[in-house]
PDB file of N, CA, C and O in Angstrom, chain B, residues numbered from 101:
ATOM      1  N   UNK B 101      78.905  39.204 -18.611  1.00  0.00           N
ATOM      2  CA  UNK B 101      78.792  38.611 -19.927  1.00  0.00           C
ATOM      3  C   UNK B 101      80.149  38.026 -20.308  1.00  0.00           C
ATOM      4  O   UNK B 101      81.185  38.672 -20.152  1.00  0.00           O
ATOM      5  N   UNK B 102      80.124  36.798 -20.806  1.00  0.00           N
ATOM      6  CA  UNK B 102      81.360  36.136 -21.204  1.00  0.00           C
ATOM      7  C   UNK B 102      81.579  36.366 -22.703  1.00  0.00           C
ATOM      8  O   UNK B 102      80.685  36.141 -23.519  1.00  0.00           O
ATOM      9  N   UNK B 103      82.784  36.816 -23.043  1.00  0.00           N
ATOM     10  CA  UNK B 103      83.126  37.120 -24.424  1.00  0.00           C
ATOM     11  C   UNK B 103      84.188  36.172 -24.955  1.00  0.00           C
ATOM     12  O   UNK B 103      85.067  35.725 -24.218  1.00  0.00           O
ATOM     13  N   UNK B 104      84.093  35.876 -26.234  1.00  0.00           N
ATOM     14  CA  UNK B 104      85.098  35.082 -26.932  1.00  0.00           C
ATOM     15  C   UNK B 104      85.898  36.038 -27.803  1.00  0.00           C
ATOM     16  O   UNK B 104      85.331  36.795 -28.592  1.00  0.00           O
ATOM     17  N   UNK B 105      87.204  35.998 -27.658  1.00  0.00           N
ATOM     18  CA  UNK B 105      88.107  36.867 -28.429  1.00  0.00           C
ATOM     19  C   UNK B 105      88.943  35.951 -29.312  1.00  0.00           C
ATOM     20  O   UNK B 105      89.691  35.109 -28.815  1.00  0.00           O
ATOM     21  N   UNK B 106      88.811  36.121 -30.625  1.00  0.00           N
ATOM     22  CA  UNK B 106      89.522  35.244 -31.562  1.00  0.00           C
ATOM     23  C   UNK B 106      90.472  36.046 -32.433  1.00  0.00           C
ATOM     24  O   UNK B 106      90.377  37.269 -32.538  1.00  0.00           O
ATOM     25  N   UNK B 107      91.386  35.324 -33.049  1.00  0.00           N
ATOM     26  CA  UNK B 107      92.368  35.880 -33.979  1.00  0.00           C
ATOM     27  C   UNK B 107      93.352  36.828 -33.298  1.00  0.00           C
ATOM     28  O   UNK B 107      93.803  37.805 -33.895  1.00  0.00           O
ATOM     29  N   UNK B 108      93.675  36.527 -32.051  1.00  0.00           N
ATOM     30  CA  UNK B 108      94.682  37.316 -31.333  1.00  0.00           C
ATOM     31  C   UNK B 108      96.071  36.978 -31.880  1.00  0.00           C
ATOM     32  O   UNK B 108      96.341  35.829 -32.228  1.00  0.00           O
ATOM     33  N   UNK B 109      96.946  37.976 -31.953  1.00  0.00           N
ATOM     34  CA  UNK B 109      98.340  37.645 -32.296  1.00  0.00           C
ATOM     35  C   UNK B 109      98.872  36.664 -31.253  1.00  0.00           C
ATOM     36  O   UNK B 109      98.568  36.801 -30.068  1.00  0.00           O
ATOM     37  N   UNK B 110      99.646  35.697 -31.671  1.00  0.00           N
ATOM     38  CA  UNK B 110     100.160  34.668 -30.747  1.00  0.00           C
ATOM     39  C   UNK B 110     101.091  35.256 -29.690  1.00  0.00           C
ATOM     40  O   UNK B 110     101.399  34.605 -28.691  1.00  0.00           O
ATOM     41  N   UNK B 111     101.535  36.487 -29.917  1.00  0.00           N
ATOM     42  CA  UNK B 111     102.442  37.143 -28.967  1.00  0.00           C
ATOM     43  C   UNK B 111     101.699  37.924 -27.880  1.00  0.00           C
ATOM     44  O   UNK B 111     102.328  38.440 -26.956  1.00  0.00           O
ATOM     45  N   UNK B 112     100.383  38.014 -27.978  1.00  0.00           N
ATOM     46  CA  UNK B 112      99.591  38.760 -26.998  1.00  0.00           C
ATOM     47  C   UNK B 112      99.680  38.092 -25.630  1.00  0.00           C
ATOM     48  O   UNK B 112      99.542  36.875 -25.509  1.00  0.00           O
ATOM     49  N   UNK B 113      99.913  38.905 -24.607  1.00  0.00           N
ATOM     50  CA  UNK B 113      99.970  38.379 -23.236  1.00  0.00           C
ATOM     51  C   UNK B 113      98.619  38.588 -22.560  1.00  0.00           C
ATOM     52  O   UNK B 113      97.795  39.378 -23.020  1.00  0.00           O
ATOM     53  N   UNK B 114      98.410  37.874 -21.473  1.00  0.00           N
ATOM     54  CA  UNK B 114      97.167  38.028 -20.718  1.00  0.00           C
ATOM     55  C   UNK B 114      97.051  39.453 -20.159  1.00  0.00           C
ATOM     56  O   UNK B 114      95.951  40.002 -20.092  1.00  0.00           O
ATOM     57  N   UNK B 115      98.164  40.044 -19.763  1.00  0.00           N
ATOM     58  CA  UNK B 115      98.165  41.416 -19.239  1.00  0.00           C
ATOM     59  C   UNK B 115      97.727  42.401 -20.331  1.00  0.00           C
ATOM     60  O   UNK B 115      96.971  43.331 -20.053  1.00  0.00           O
ATOM     61  N   UNK B 116      98.190  42.205 -21.555  1.00  0.00           N
ATOM     62  CA  UNK B 116      97.795  43.085 -22.663  1.00  0.00           C
ATOM     63  C   UNK B 116      96.314  42.921 -22.976  1.00  0.00           C
ATOM     64  O   UNK B 116      95.618  43.901 -23.243  1.00  0.00           O
ATOM     65  N   UNK B 117      95.842  41.698 -22.943  1.00  0.00           N
ATOM     66  CA  UNK B 117      94.431  41.415 -23.190  1.00  0.00           C
ATOM     67  C   UNK B 117      93.565  42.073 -22.118  1.00  0.00           C
ATOM     68  O   UNK B 117      92.546  42.693 -22.421  1.00  0.00           O
ATOM     69  N   UNK B 118      93.980  41.931 -20.878  1.00  0.00           N
ATOM     70  CA  UNK B 118      93.256  42.531 -19.755  1.00  0.00           C
ATOM     71  C   UNK B 118      93.181  44.046 -19.918  1.00  0.00           C
ATOM     72  O   UNK B 118      92.119  44.639 -19.724  1.00  0.00           O
ATOM     73  N   UNK B 119      94.287  44.668 -20.268  1.00  0.00           N
ATOM     74  CA  UNK B 119      94.323  46.123 -20.446  1.00  0.00           C
ATOM     75  C   UNK B 119      93.379  46.576 -21.569  1.00  0.00           C
ATOM     76  O   UNK B 119      92.725  47.613 -21.456  1.00  0.00           O
ATOM     77  N   UNK B 120      93.315  45.794 -22.649  1.00  0.00           N
ATOM     78  CA  UNK B 120      92.431  46.113 -23.775  1.00  0.00           C
ATOM     79  C   UNK B 120      90.978  46.202 -23.331  1.00  0.00           C
ATOM     80  O   UNK B 120      90.245  47.107 -23.731  1.00  0.00           O
ATOM     81  N   UNK B 121      90.570  45.238 -22.488  1.00  0.00           N
ATOM     82  CA  UNK B 121      89.172  45.173 -22.068  1.00  0.00           C
ATOM     83  C   UNK B 121      88.878  46.075 -20.874  1.00  0.00           C
ATOM     84  O   UNK B 121      87.762  46.579 -20.749  1.00  0.00           O
ATOM     85  N   UNK B 122      89.856  46.291 -19.993  1.00  0.00           N
ATOM     86  CA  UNK B 122      89.637  47.182 -18.843  1.00  0.00           C
ATOM     87  C   UNK B 122      89.396  48.618 -19.281  1.00  0.00           C
ATOM     88  O   UNK B 122      88.836  49.410 -18.523  1.00  0.00           O
ATOM     89  N   UNK B 123      89.808  48.959 -20.484  1.00  0.00           N
ATOM     90  CA  UNK B 123      89.551  50.300 -21.014  1.00  0.00           C
ATOM     91  C   UNK B 123      88.049  50.533 -21.198  1.00  0.00           C
ATOM     92  O   UNK B 123      87.617  51.673 -21.365  1.00  0.00           O
ATOM     93  N   UNK B 124      87.253  49.460 -21.169  1.00  0.00           N
ATOM     94  CA  UNK B 124      85.805  49.556 -21.381  1.00  0.00           C
ATOM     95  C   UNK B 124      84.996  49.269 -20.125  1.00  0.00           C
ATOM     96  O   UNK B 124      83.772  49.394 -20.137  1.00  0.00           O
ATOM     97  N   UNK B 125      85.666  48.885 -19.042  1.00  0.00           N
ATOM     98  CA  UNK B 125      84.961  48.615 -17.796  1.00  0.00           C
ATOM     99  C   UNK B 125      85.650  47.519 -17.000  1.00  0.00           C
ATOM    100  O   UNK B 125      86.732  47.051 -17.353  1.00  0.00           O
ATOM    101  N   UNK B 126      84.992  47.124 -15.919  1.00  0.00           N
ATOM    102  CA  UNK B 126      85.551  46.097 -15.030  1.00  0.00           C
ATOM    103  C   UNK B 126      85.613  44.750 -15.735  1.00  0.00           C
ATOM    104  O   UNK B 126      84.717  44.388 -16.498  1.00  0.00           O
ATOM    105  N   UNK B 127      86.685  44.018 -15.466  1.00  0.00           N
ATOM    106  CA  UNK B 127      86.861  42.672 -16.014  1.00  0.00           C
ATOM    107  C   UNK B 127      86.856  41.691 -14.849  1.00  0.00           C
ATOM    108  O   UNK B 127      87.664  41.802 -13.927  1.00  0.00           O
ATOM    109  N   UNK B 128      85.945  40.737 -14.899  1.00  0.00           N
ATOM    110  CA  UNK B 128      85.828  39.736 -13.835  1.00  0.00           C
ATOM    111  C   UNK B 128      86.885  38.647 -13.997  1.00  0.00           C
ATOM    112  O   UNK B 128      87.487  38.211 -13.016  1.00  0.00           O
ATOM    113  N   UNK B 129      87.109  38.208 -15.235  1.00  0.00           N
ATOM    114  CA  UNK B 129      88.141  37.212 -15.494  1.00  0.00           C
ATOM    115  C   UNK B 129      88.641  37.346 -16.925  1.00  0.00           C
ATOM    116  O   UNK B 129      87.942  37.841 -17.810  1.00  0.00           O
ATOM    117  N   UNK B 130      89.857  36.896 -17.120  1.00  0.00           N
ATOM    118  CA  UNK B 130      90.518  36.996 -18.416  1.00  0.00           C
ATOM    119  C   UNK B 130      91.375  35.742 -18.561  1.00  0.00           C
ATOM    120  O   UNK B 130      92.255  35.487 -17.739  1.00  0.00           O
ATOM    121  N   UNK B 131      91.116  34.964 -19.605  1.00  0.00           N
ATOM    122  CA  UNK B 131      91.816  33.694 -19.753  1.00  0.00           C
ATOM    123  C   UNK B 131      92.288  33.495 -21.187  1.00  0.00           C
ATOM    124  O   UNK B 131      91.489  33.226 -22.083  1.00  0.00           O
ATOM    125  N   UNK B 132      93.579  33.628 -21.390  1.00  0.00           N
ATOM    126  CA  UNK B 132      94.205  33.387 -22.687  1.00  0.00           C
ATOM    127  C   UNK B 132      94.405  31.880 -22.804  1.00  0.00           C
ATOM    128  O   UNK B 132      95.000  31.266 -21.919  1.00  0.00           O
ATOM    129  N   UNK B 133      93.916  31.282 -23.882  1.00  0.00           N
ATOM    130  CA  UNK B 133      94.006  29.828 -24.044  1.00  0.00           C
ATOM    131  C   UNK B 133      95.393  29.478 -24.582  1.00  0.00           C
ATOM    132  O   UNK B 133      95.827  29.983 -25.618  1.00  0.00           O
ATOM    133  N   UNK B 134      96.073  28.596 -23.844  1.00  0.00           N
ATOM    134  CA  UNK B 134      97.450  28.218 -24.171  1.00  0.00           C
ATOM    135  C   UNK B 134      97.516  26.772 -24.673  1.00  0.00           C
ATOM    136  O   UNK B 134      96.732  25.917 -24.262  1.00  0.00           O
ATOM    137  N   UNK B 135      98.463  26.528 -25.562  1.00  0.00           N
ATOM    138  CA  UNK B 135      98.721  25.180 -26.060  1.00  0.00           C
ATOM    139  C   UNK B 135      99.456  24.417 -24.963  1.00  0.00           C
ATOM    140  O   UNK B 135     100.505  24.862 -24.496  1.00  0.00           O
ATOM    141  N   UNK B 136      98.925  23.289 -24.554  1.00  0.00           N
ATOM    142  CA  UNK B 136      99.533  22.542 -23.444  1.00  0.00           C
ATOM    143  C   UNK B 136     100.870  21.894 -23.823  1.00  0.00           C
ATOM    144  O   UNK B 136     101.660  21.545 -22.947  1.00  0.00           O
ATOM    145  N   UNK B 137     101.119  21.737 -25.111  1.00  0.00           N
ATOM    146  CA  UNK B 137     102.361  21.088 -25.539  1.00  0.00           C
ATOM    147  C   UNK B 137     103.547  22.048 -25.624  1.00  0.00           C
ATOM    148  O   UNK B 137     104.666  21.696 -25.249  1.00  0.00           O
ATOM    149  N   UNK B 138     103.296  23.266 -26.121  1.00  0.00           N
ATOM    150  CA  UNK B 138     104.432  24.198 -26.264  1.00  0.00           C
ATOM    151  C   UNK B 138     104.314  25.448 -25.394  1.00  0.00           C
ATOM    152  O   UNK B 138     105.224  26.277 -25.382  1.00  0.00           O
ATOM    153  N   UNK B 139     103.207  25.590 -24.670  1.00  0.00           N
ATOM    154  CA  UNK B 139     103.041  26.717 -23.752  1.00  0.00           C
ATOM    155  C   UNK B 139     102.796  28.056 -24.423  1.00  0.00           C
ATOM    156  O   UNK B 139     102.866  29.101 -23.775  1.00  0.00           O
ATOM    157  N   UNK B 140     102.506  28.031 -25.733  1.00  0.00           N
ATOM    158  CA  UNK B 140     102.259  29.285 -26.455  1.00  0.00           C
ATOM    159  C   UNK B 140     100.765  29.506 -26.635  1.00  0.00           C
ATOM    160  O   UNK B 140      99.967  28.572 -26.554  1.00  0.00           O
ATOM    161  N   UNK B 141     100.408  30.750 -26.881  1.00  0.00           N
ATOM    162  CA  UNK B 141      99.012  31.119 -27.083  1.00  0.00           C
ATOM    163  C   UNK B 141      98.430  30.417 -28.305  1.00  0.00           C
ATOM    164  O   UNK B 141      99.107  30.239 -29.317  1.00  0.00           O
ATOM    165  N   UNK B 142      97.164  30.021 -28.193  1.00  0.00           N
ATOM    166  CA  UNK B 142      96.463  29.426 -29.331  1.00  0.00           C
ATOM    167  C   UNK B 142      95.770  30.510 -30.170  1.00  0.00           C
ATOM    168  O   UNK B 142      95.165  30.206 -31.199  1.00  0.00           O
ATOM    169  N   UNK B 143      95.858  31.766 -29.733  1.00  0.00           N
ATOM    170  CA  UNK B 143      95.289  32.864 -30.512  1.00  0.00           C
ATOM    171  C   UNK B 143      93.849  33.206 -30.181  1.00  0.00           C
ATOM    172  O   UNK B 143      93.195  33.946 -30.915  1.00  0.00           O
ATOM    173  N   UNK B 144      93.349  32.657 -29.056  1.00  0.00           N
ATOM    174  CA  UNK B 144      92.011  33.065 -28.629  1.00  0.00           C
ATOM    175  C   UNK B 144      91.927  33.087 -27.114  1.00  0.00           C
ATOM    176  O   UNK B 144      92.764  32.519 -26.413  1.00  0.00           O
ATOM    177  N   UNK B 145      90.886  33.763 -26.627  1.00  0.00           N
ATOM    178  CA  UNK B 145      90.754  33.950 -25.178  1.00  0.00           C
ATOM    179  C   UNK B 145      89.295  34.134 -24.803  1.00  0.00           C
ATOM    180  O   UNK B 145      88.436  34.360 -25.656  1.00  0.00           O
ATOM    181  N   UNK B 146      89.035  34.032 -23.503  1.00  0.00           N
ATOM    182  CA  UNK B 146      87.721  34.326 -22.949  1.00  0.00           C
ATOM    183  C   UNK B 146      87.889  35.461 -21.944  1.00  0.00           C
ATOM    184  O   UNK B 146      88.809  35.456 -21.127  1.00  0.00           O
ATOM    185  N   UNK B 147      86.983  36.433 -22.020  1.00  0.00           N
ATOM    186  CA  UNK B 147      86.994  37.563 -21.095  1.00  0.00           C
ATOM    187  C   UNK B 147      85.586  37.676 -20.529  1.00  0.00           C
ATOM    188  O   UNK B 147      84.604  37.650 -21.271  1.00  0.00           O
ATOM    189  N   UNK B 148      85.497  37.803 -19.207  1.00  0.00           N
ATOM    190  CA  UNK B 148      84.190  37.952 -18.576  1.00  0.00           C
ATOM    191  C   UNK B 148      84.096  39.336 -17.949  1.00  0.00           C
ATOM    192  O   UNK B 148      84.953  39.748 -17.168  1.00  0.00           O
ATOM    193  N   UNK B 149      83.026  40.041 -18.316  1.00  0.00           N
ATOM    194  CA  UNK B 149      82.790  41.389 -17.793  1.00  0.00           C
ATOM    195  C   UNK B 149      81.444  41.382 -17.073  1.00  0.00           C
ATOM    196  O   UNK B 149      80.445  40.952 -17.650  1.00  0.00           O
ATOM    197  N   UNK B 150      81.397  41.856 -15.811  1.00  0.00           N
ATOM    198  CA  UNK B 150      80.158  41.776 -15.032  1.00  0.00           C
ATOM    199  C   UNK B 150      79.026  42.671 -15.544  1.00  0.00           C
ATOM    200  O   UNK B 150      77.854  42.332 -15.376  1.00  0.00           O
ATOM    201  N   UNK B 151      79.355  43.797 -16.160  1.00  0.00           N
ATOM    202  CA  UNK B 151      78.323  44.717 -16.639  1.00  0.00           C
ATOM    203  C   UNK B 151      78.099  44.517 -18.134  1.00  0.00           C
ATOM    204  O   UNK B 151      79.020  44.660 -18.938  1.00  0.00           O
ATOM    205  N   UNK B 152      76.862  44.183 -18.492  1.00  0.00           N
ATOM    206  CA  UNK B 152      76.527  43.902 -19.880  1.00  0.00           C
ATOM    207  C   UNK B 152      76.807  45.100 -20.791  1.00  0.00           C
ATOM    208  O   UNK B 152      77.252  44.919 -21.924  1.00  0.00           O
ATOM    209  N   UNK B 153      76.556  46.302 -20.317  1.00  0.00           N
ATOM    210  CA  UNK B 153      76.804  47.511 -21.114  1.00  0.00           C
ATOM    211  C   UNK B 153      78.286  47.682 -21.443  1.00  0.00           C
ATOM    212  O   UNK B 153      78.642  48.060 -22.559  1.00  0.00           O
ATOM    213  N   UNK B 154      79.146  47.400 -20.461  1.00  0.00           N
ATOM    214  CA  UNK B 154      80.598  47.479 -20.684  1.00  0.00           C
ATOM    215  C   UNK B 154      81.043  46.431 -21.696  1.00  0.00           C
ATOM    216  O   UNK B 154      81.871  46.707 -22.564  1.00  0.00           O
ATOM    217  N   UNK B 155      80.487  45.226 -21.579  1.00  0.00           N
ATOM    218  CA  UNK B 155      80.843  44.140 -22.499  1.00  0.00           C
ATOM    219  C   UNK B 155      80.420  44.486 -23.923  1.00  0.00           C
ATOM    220  O   UNK B 155      81.172  44.253 -24.869  1.00  0.00           O
ATOM    221  N   UNK B 156      79.223  45.039 -24.076  1.00  0.00           N
ATOM    222  CA  UNK B 156      78.746  45.424 -25.412  1.00  0.00           C
ATOM    223  C   UNK B 156      79.607  46.531 -26.004  1.00  0.00           C
ATOM    224  O   UNK B 156      79.878  46.532 -27.204  1.00  0.00           O
ATOM    225  N   UNK B 157      80.041  47.476 -25.167  1.00  0.00           N
ATOM    226  CA  UNK B 157      80.927  48.550 -25.637  1.00  0.00           C
ATOM    227  C   UNK B 157      82.264  47.970 -26.091  1.00  0.00           C
ATOM    228  O   UNK B 157      82.822  48.413 -27.095  1.00  0.00           O
ATOM    229  N   UNK B 158      82.778  46.993 -25.366  1.00  0.00           N
ATOM    230  CA  UNK B 158      84.041  46.347 -25.735  1.00  0.00           C
ATOM    231  C   UNK B 158      83.894  45.619 -27.069  1.00  0.00           C
ATOM    232  O   UNK B 158      84.791  45.675 -27.911  1.00  0.00           O
ATOM    233  N   UNK B 159      82.765  44.937 -27.262  1.00  0.00           N
ATOM    234  CA  UNK B 159      82.517  44.237 -28.530  1.00  0.00           C
ATOM    235  C   UNK B 159      82.504  45.234 -29.682  1.00  0.00           C
ATOM    236  O   UNK B 159      83.164  45.024 -30.700  1.00  0.00           O
ATOM    237  N   UNK B 160      81.759  46.309 -29.521  1.00  0.00           N
ATOM    238  CA  UNK B 160      81.638  47.312 -30.588  1.00  0.00           C
ATOM    239  C   UNK B 160      82.992  47.919 -30.927  1.00  0.00           C
ATOM    240  O   UNK B 160      83.313  48.104 -32.101  1.00  0.00           O
ATOM    241  N   UNK B 161      83.779  48.228 -29.917  1.00  0.00           N
ATOM    242  CA  UNK B 161      85.068  48.886 -30.131  1.00  0.00           C
ATOM    243  C   UNK B 161      86.161  47.938 -30.624  1.00  0.00           C
ATOM    244  O   UNK B 161      86.942  48.301 -31.504  1.00  0.00           O
ATOM    245  N   UNK B 162      86.221  46.732 -30.066  1.00  0.00           N
ATOM    246  CA  UNK B 162      87.352  45.843 -30.348  1.00  0.00           C
ATOM    247  C   UNK B 162      87.123  44.874 -31.505  1.00  0.00           C
ATOM    248  O   UNK B 162      88.088  44.427 -32.124  1.00  0.00           O
ATOM    249  N   UNK B 163      85.870  44.537 -31.812  1.00  0.00           N
ATOM    250  CA  UNK B 163      85.612  43.629 -32.929  1.00  0.00           C
ATOM    251  C   UNK B 163      86.025  44.321 -34.232  1.00  0.00           C
ATOM    252  O   UNK B 163      85.534  45.404 -34.549  1.00  0.00           O
ATOM    253  N   UNK B 164      86.916  43.697 -34.970  1.00  0.00           N
ATOM    254  CA  UNK B 164      87.409  44.276 -36.222  1.00  0.00           C
ATOM    255  C   UNK B 164      88.648  45.138 -36.066  1.00  0.00           C
ATOM    256  O   UNK B 164      89.200  45.622 -37.055  1.00  0.00           O
ATOM    257  N   UNK B 165      89.092  45.334 -34.820  1.00  0.00           N
ATOM    258  CA  UNK B 165      90.298  46.132 -34.577  1.00  0.00           C
ATOM    259  C   UNK B 165      91.531  45.337 -35.011  1.00  0.00           C
ATOM    260  O   UNK B 165      91.633  44.135 -34.767  1.00  0.00           O
ATOM    261  N   UNK B 166      92.452  46.029 -35.652  1.00  0.00           N
ATOM    262  CA  UNK B 166      93.665  45.378 -36.133  1.00  0.00           C
ATOM    263  C   UNK B 166      94.778  45.518 -35.092  1.00  0.00           C
ATOM    264  O   UNK B 166      95.094  46.624 -34.654  1.00  0.00           O
ATOM    265  N   UNK B 167      95.365  44.384 -34.702  1.00  0.00           N
ATOM    266  CA  UNK B 167      96.476  44.370 -33.752  1.00  0.00           C
ATOM    267  C   UNK B 167      97.582  43.497 -34.331  1.00  0.00           C
ATOM    268  O   UNK B 167      97.384  42.306 -34.574  1.00  0.00           O
ATOM    269  N   UNK B 168      98.734  44.093 -34.548  1.00  0.00           N
ATOM    270  CA  UNK B 168      99.891  43.375 -35.110  1.00  0.00           C
ATOM    271  C   UNK B 168      99.524  42.592 -36.377  1.00  0.00           C
ATOM    272  O   UNK B 168      99.976  41.464 -36.572  1.00  0.00           O
ATOM    273  N   UNK B 169      98.702  43.206 -37.230  1.00  0.00           N
ATOM    274  CA  UNK B 169      98.334  42.579 -38.499  1.00  0.00           C
ATOM    275  C   UNK B 169      97.158  41.617 -38.414  1.00  0.00           C
ATOM    276  O   UNK B 169      96.685  41.135 -39.443  1.00  0.00           O
ATOM    277  N   UNK B 170      96.677  41.327 -37.209  1.00  0.00           N
ATOM    278  CA  UNK B 170      95.528  40.428 -37.040  1.00  0.00           C
ATOM    279  C   UNK B 170      94.270  41.249 -36.786  1.00  0.00           C
ATOM    280  O   UNK B 170      94.300  42.217 -36.027  1.00  0.00           O
ATOM    281  N   UNK B 171      93.171  40.869 -37.416  1.00  0.00           N
ATOM    282  CA  UNK B 171      91.893  41.533 -37.188  1.00  0.00           C
ATOM    283  C   UNK B 171      91.137  40.736 -36.122  1.00  0.00           C
ATOM    284  O   UNK B 171      90.748  39.590 -36.346  1.00  0.00           O
ATOM    285  N   UNK B 172      90.935  41.368 -34.956  1.00  0.00           N
ATOM    286  CA  UNK B 172      90.265  40.690 -33.843  1.00  0.00           C
ATOM    287  C   UNK B 172      88.806  40.402 -34.158  1.00  0.00           C
ATOM    288  O   UNK B 172      88.144  41.154 -34.873  1.00  0.00           O
ATOM    289  N   UNK B 173      88.323  39.296 -33.606  1.00  0.00           N
ATOM    290  CA  UNK B 173      86.903  38.968 -33.670  1.00  0.00           C
ATOM    291  C   UNK B 173      86.448  38.803 -32.230  1.00  0.00           C
ATOM    292  O   UNK B 173      86.917  37.920 -31.512  1.00  0.00           O
ATOM    293  N   UNK B 174      85.536  39.657 -31.824  1.00  0.00           N
ATOM    294  CA  UNK B 174      85.035  39.638 -30.434  1.00  0.00           C
ATOM    295  C   UNK B 174      83.525  39.490 -30.487  1.00  0.00           C
ATOM    296  O   UNK B 174      82.837  40.243 -31.177  1.00  0.00           O
ATOM    297  N   UNK B 175      83.017  38.506 -29.746  1.00  0.00           N
ATOM    298  CA  UNK B 175      81.564  38.294 -29.690  1.00  0.00           C
ATOM    299  C   UNK B 175      81.206  37.668 -28.356  1.00  0.00           C
ATOM    300  O   UNK B 175      82.074  37.232 -27.599  1.00  0.00           O
ATOM    301  N   UNK B 176      79.902  37.635 -28.081  1.00  0.00           N
ATOM    302  CA  UNK B 176      79.424  36.979 -26.875  1.00  0.00           C
ATOM    303  C   UNK B 176      79.711  35.485 -27.017  1.00  0.00           C
ATOM    304  O   UNK B 176      79.438  34.888 -28.058  1.00  0.00           O
ATOM    305  N   UNK B 177      80.260  34.893 -25.967  1.00  0.00           N
ATOM    306  CA  UNK B 177      80.584  33.462 -25.994  1.00  0.00           C
ATOM    307  C   UNK B 177      79.307  32.645 -25.932  1.00  0.00           C
ATOM    308  O   UNK B 177      78.394  32.966 -25.171  1.00  0.00           O
ATOM    309  N   UNK B 178      79.243  31.597 -26.727  1.00  0.00           N
ATOM    310  CA  UNK B 178      78.115  30.665 -26.678  1.00  0.00           C
ATOM    311  C   UNK B 178      78.317  29.743 -25.500  1.00  0.00           C
ATOM    312  O   UNK B 178      79.235  28.922 -25.501  1.00  0.00           O
ATOM    313  N   UNK B 179      77.475  29.866 -24.498  1.00  0.00           N
ATOM    314  CA  UNK B 179      77.599  29.037 -23.297  1.00  0.00           C
ATOM    315  C   UNK B 179      76.522  27.963 -23.352  1.00  0.00           C
ATOM    316  O   UNK B 179      75.331  28.256 -23.464  1.00  0.00           O
ATOM    317  N   UNK B 180      76.962  26.729 -23.272  1.00  0.00           N
ATOM    318  CA  UNK B 180      76.008  25.610 -23.375  1.00  0.00           C
ATOM    319  C   UNK B 180      75.965  24.835 -22.101  1.00  0.00           C
ATOM    320  O   UNK B 180      75.223  23.859 -21.997  1.00  0.00           O
TER     321      UNK B 180
END
């Protein structure tokens, strides 16, 4: 299941993001979206977890969690 993670602190690294989600199960891919002009985080990411149950547990636990003053928003990514 592919997840959209929004409202990340701009200082969050891909390694920190990966660790957050690996606490709930296997992570297939983790991609922090970067600004191509300044190389800094845009504050959102995509995380793909192969097991739907693990992904749902991550959503329940991490959605609304406060990190460095930011309240995370985690949901299933809309794939078109």
